[in-house]
C-alpha positions, -999 to 999 in steps of 0.1 A, spaced: 794 228 277 778 199 288 776 213 323 762 250 315 735 229 293 726 210 324 729 243 349 701 257 325 678 231 321 672 233 358 673 266 365 644 268 339 624 245 350 625 258 387 620 291 378 586 272 358 574 253 394 577 281 416 559 307 389 533 275 392 529 274 427 522 310 431 497 307 398 476 277 415 473 290 450 439 293 460 444 312 488 460 342 472 441 375 480 452 400 457 417 422 465 432 451 485 433 458 522 407 441 543 402 408 526 403 381 542 413 347 526 389 318 533 406 288 542 411 253 524 392 236 549 355 245 532 322 250 558 295 227 550 267 243 570 267 280 580 245 293 608 215 317 598 234 349 611 232 374 588 268 396 584 270 405 548 302 403 533 316 410 494 331 375 481 359 377 456 355 348 431 385 331 413 380 352 379 373 386 397 339 385 397 324 396 432 291 389 449 268 393 475 267 369 506 246 361 536 277 357 559 315 350 555 309 310 558 280 313 530 307 332 509 336 308 524 313 276 516 314 285 477 340 274 462 352 298 435 353 321 463 391 328 475 383 355 499 358 382 517 357 418 527 330 428 558 312 449 532 286 442 508 298 448 473 297 481 458 278 483 420 
């Protein structure tokens, strides 16, 4: 009985830990095909090259950015798509 309870607790805690790791991954991309994840190392300076992209923010909102670099410089952006956002 005691061993069963210990095993049940370990399995439950392990499942919670794995679920937490998946939910807290800032680079996960669930926006669909063509989306590129932003790297964990965010750019501090971007060139003035204008190559507009659509950025997917953490809460699901999307916004246009001047370039992939500018999109990923925004810490709320998790991924970008090589076209502007649709209305």
